[in-house]
C-alpha positions, 0 to 999 in steps of 0.5 A, a space after each residue: 499500499 502506498 501512503 501519501 503525506 497527510 498534512 492535517 494536524 491530527 488530534 490526540 496521536 502518540 504524542 498531541 499536537 500543540 495549539 496555535 497553528 494558523 488555518 490553512 491557506 491556498 499557499 501555506 508558508 513553508 514550516 521549519 523545525 528546531 530540535 534540541 540535542 536530546 531529541 537528535 540523539 535519540 530520534 534523528 532529524 524531525 520532520 518538517 512541518 507544512 507550516 508554522 515554526 516547530 520545536 522538537 523536544 523530549 519527555 521521559 517515561 519509566 519503563 513498565 518493567 523497571 520503573 527506575 529506568 526511563 525512556 524518551 518519547 518525542 514532543 512537538 511544540 509550537 510556542 517557544 515562549 511557553 515551551 517549558 510549561 507546555 512541555 511538562 503539561 504534556 508529560 504529566 497529562 498525556 494519557 493517549 500517548 501511552 496504553 495501559 499494556 505498553 512498555 512505558 507507564 505515566 506515574 502521574 495521577 489523573 487531574 495533576 497540574 503544575 507550575 514551572 519556574 526557572 531560577 538560574 540553574 534551578 528549576 522548580 516544579 509545583 505539582 498539585 494532584 487530587 489523588 494519592 500516589 504510592 512511594 513507587 510512583 513518587 519515585 518514578 514521578 521525580 525521575 521523569 520530571 527531573 530527566 525531562 528538565 535535564 535536557 536543558 543543559 542550563 538546568 542542574 537541579 530540579 526542586 519538586 513540590 507536591 500539594 505545597 510541601 516539599 517532595 518526599 525524600 528529595 535532597 536538601 539541593 534538590 534532584 539531580 539529573 542522572 543520564 545513566 538511568 535512560 535506555 535506548 528506545 529500541 526499534 519503533 513500536 505500533 502502541 495503539 489504535 484510536 478511532 476519532 469521532 466527531 459529535 453525534 456521528 455514528 462512526 469514527 472520521 479517521 482511524 489512527 494507528 500511533 507509533 511511538 516516534 516519527 517513522 517512514 512506513 514501508 508497508 502497513 494493513 488494517 483489517 477486522 478480526 475476520 482478516 477483511 482489510 479496511 477499505 478507505 484512504 490511507 495517509 501518514 500524519 503530520 510528523 509521520 507518527 501515525 498512519 491514518 484511515 478515513 473509512 469507507 464505512 465508518 458506520 461499520 466501525 464501533 468502540 472496542 471492536 477488535 482490529 488486526 494491523 500489520 506494519 513495517 516501518 523505518 525510524 529516522 536513524 534507521 531502526 527497523 520495526 515490523 510486526 503484527 498485532 491485535 488492537 481494540 479500537 479506542 475511542 477519542 472524541 474529537 475537540 477543535 483546538 483553539 486557533 
């Protein structure tokens, strides 16, 4: 299957897109991208958006099998003035990016919010959470926040607060990044399959097969449990992080239906990934981002 580049900014894929992009015009301006060293070292050169200036950064999540170790995921931001608050907000509140049975976990309780302040070499993060966290989750949260901050060379220490109190077990000088606990991401993986529903629609307008990083797709197929290929228009998403299907019969698609995917992809550093898997179609209700 030949896949064409899709330039629409897809909402709620592996790593959600930032608000603030201008609406398409007949001749949109050329886009640009600026990646920091942490992104380049982990994922290579990022894709260039069709319009707007994008900033490629990373966030770190704990491994489900070894929460003391972390792995990077890509984030794409469009507002450099509020880059760090946006980055940490995405890190904390990014549930669709990490499937419940995937290799990475999000240790942050639902409803967590934060404030970000930079004081020279010190980054202060004040978290508020309505839900309690275990000691294991607190350690994983601190590690994720500290290493995400550590991608900025000027940040040497991170001081954390939780619900107005200093973080339990934090050293007096704050946490210090420990890059040795960061692991390589390995080959690219297909994480989950999401349907994007418009309000009151019987079926999804798009079905998105989300990868864990930008990829070049060599082959891809999506079928129902009986093995029948899903018909429609196939595209690759903005930032090359998903294969997107506009189904020919959206009314036949339903939340929770089992789908089978087969893929062969390569990331920007030449790491290949392939496989076959069974996925339950997750539902995401499309919400228009403010312009």
